[in-house]
N, C-alpha and C positions, 0 to 999 in steps of 0.2 A: 686795801690794806694788805690783803693776802699776797699781792704782787709788788708790794713796796712802792706803789705810786704815791709820790709826795705832793703832786699838784694836779688839780683838775679844774678845767674851765668848762662849765656846763651850759649847754644851749637849752634853756627852759622855754617858757612862754609868758607873755604878759598876763597878769592876773591869774596866776596858777591856782589860787584858792577859791575859784568859783565852782562850787560843788555841782551846779547844773551842767557843767561840761566835764564829763568823766576823764577825758584824756588830759585836761588841764589839772584836774585833781591828782592824777598820777604823777604829773610833773612836780606838784607840790610835795608829794610823798618822797619823790626822789631827791628833791632839794633838802628835805629834812634829814634823809639818810646821809647825804653829803656833808651837811653841817655837823652831824654827829661823828663824822669820821676823823681820822688823824691827818688827813690830807689838808694842804692849803687849797682853798677853793675860791673861785669867782663864778658867779651865776649871772648869766645874761638872759633877760626876759623881753624878747622882741615882740612887737605887735605883728599883725599880719603884714606880709610884704606887698609893696606896690606890684612887684612882678607877678604875683598870683592873679592879677586882673588883666593881664596883657594878651592872653592867648587869642581872644576874639577880635583884637583891634584891627587886624587886616580886613575883617568883614564888617568893620564899622560898629563894633559892639564891645561893651564892657558887660560880660555875662556873670551873674552870681546867682546862687540858689537861696538867697535871703533878701531881706528888705533893701529896697533901693533908696530909702529915705532916712534910715538911722545913721548916726555919725560914726566915723572911723578915723583913726589917726595912724594909717598905714605907714610903714617905714620902708626905706629903700634898702634892698639887699646889699648894695655896695657899701652903704654906711655901716651896716651890721658887720660886714666883712672887714672893713677898715678898723673898727673898734676891736673886733675879735683878734685880728692879727697883732695889733699893738699890745693887747693884753697877753696874748700867747707869747709874744716875743719880749714881754716885760719892758717895753720901750716907754720913754716919757711921751706924753701926749701934748695937749695944748700948752703953749708958752714954755715948753721945755720943763714943765713940772715933773718931779720924780714920780715913778710909778707907785701908786697906792692901791693896787687892785686886789691884794690878798684879802680874803674874807669880805668881799664886797658883792652886793646884789644890785644889778643895774637894769632898770626898766628902759627899754629902747623903743620910743615911739616917734613917729614922724611929726613934722611941724604944722601940718594942716589938719583941721577937723572937718572932714568932708563926707557927705553921703555919696553913694555910688552914682546917683543922678548928677551931683555936682562934679564928680570925677569925669563922667562922660562929657559934661559941658566943657570942662577944662581941656580934655583930650581933643574935642572938636576944634577949639581955638588953636591948639598947638599943632595938630596934624593937618589942618586946613580942609578937612572934609567932615561930614556928619558922623558923629559917634553917638550911639544910643545906649542908654542903660537898659539892660534886659534881665528880667528875673526868669531864670531857667529852672527846670526841674532838678531836684537834687540828684547827684550821681548815684547809681546803684552799683553795689559791689558784691562780690561773692562772700566776703567776710562780714558776717552779720554784726559782730561787735563794732567793727570800723564803721559800718553803715549807720548803726544806731548812735554811735558817738558823734559822727558828722551831723546827723539830724539834730542831736541835742545842741551842738554848737550853733547850727543855723537857727534853731529856736531862740537861743540866747541872743544871737545877732538881731533877729527879728524884733525882739523886745527891747534890747539895750544898745545895739551897736557894739563897738569895741574901741574904747578910747583910753589914752594915757597921756602923760605929759612929755613933751620933747626936751625938757630942761636938762635931764641927765645926759641924753645923747648929744645935745649941743655942747655941753661941758666937755664930754669925752672927745668929741671931734675937734673942738676949738673953733667951730663955725656953726652956722645954721644947718641943720640936717637937710638933706635933699628933699625937695618938694615933689608932690605927685606930678606936677607939670613936666618935670624932666623925664619921667619914666616913659610916656608914650613916644616922645620924639626919639629917645635913645633906643627904644625897642624897634621902632620902624627903620631907624638908620642901620640896624644890624639884621633885621628880618623884613626886608621890603616884600610886599605881597603883590 
């Protein structure tokens, strides 16, 4: 408001009101401030990205520091980028419908409800060589707050996973959101190991 910004598109997080994840809760507080401002706003709430799980693929692993069996509805970063660009450019999306994005909150989840073990199985089928799900030790950082907040998120994932509905993303894209199966093949085509 101080700088006369009239429109804001905020990248938040899916399920920001989960108090057991402090960094999610701060996103909820930021959303509240934005909604109370004089700006026109749109809030995007993406799930975890497919791309977060691809770093170990060349070594035949999907490595995470949390449960291998809880469900997730990860989303493709390209889908989030496509929706973000359309909203930022205020372009019509599916079927030429006019933009209706002002004062909207969009949960952006992927189309599959998969455990990390199931993701590894699908990656094996796609890349044609064994891919294992591996539970790794949580990363250690110098920033104690970040480390404790990551551990809190991993605890939540261990107990509940992280799932949402793909309905809104499919509507915004005008197509089925990109499945996890696409991510390993795309990653290896750009990062052959």
